[in-house]
N, C-alpha and C positions, 0 to 999 in steps of 0.2 A: 504494500500500500504506500503510494507516494504522498508527498505533501499536497495540500489543496489550497486554492485561493478563492476569495470572494470575487464574483464578476465585477464588482466595483473597482478592483485594483487595476485591471487593464483599461476600464473606462476612464479612470482618473489619469492614467498614464498617457492615453491617446488623446483625450479631450481636455487637457489640463487648463486651457484658457477658456473653454466653453463650459456650459452647464452640463457636466458629465452625467448627471441624473437623467437628463432627457435622452441620453444615448443607451441607457440600460436595456431597453427592449432590443436594440440593434445588437448589443453585446450578447445578450441571451440567444438571439436568433443565430448569430455566427457560431456560438458555442454549441447550439443544437445541431447545426450542420456538421461541426467537427466531431460530435458524438456519433452521428450517423456514419461518418467516414471512418470511425474507429480510432480517432486521434485523441479524444478526450473522454473522460467519464464525468457525468454529472451526479452529484450526491446530495442527499438530504439526511441529516442526522447520521452520517457515516455510511449510509447504504446507497448503492448505485440505483438511480432512478431513470426512467424513460423520459427524455426531454419533452415529448409530446403530451405526457400525462402528468407532469410535475407542476405544482403550484407552490408559491411561497419561496422562502429563502433557499438558495442552492449554493453549492461549492463546486469548483472545477479542479480536475487533476489530470495530468497526462496519463495515458494508458501505458502501463509498464510492459515493456517488451523484453523478452529474454534474448540475450545475445546469440546470434547464430554461429554455429561452429564451422 
């Protein structure tokens, strides 16, 4: 299990001069696409959730990949 971040972290980093709160929907949409692509996991209370069925606060983490031999 890797470390996770709140979606507000990339929103604040990308939109530092704008109102980043207005961009949270966009950040969540992009994160959902990355979940579908197998690049991220979306969690709630430490459990992986389906981005299309999740509501409320989420966290994001990279999918752990085992090194290929």
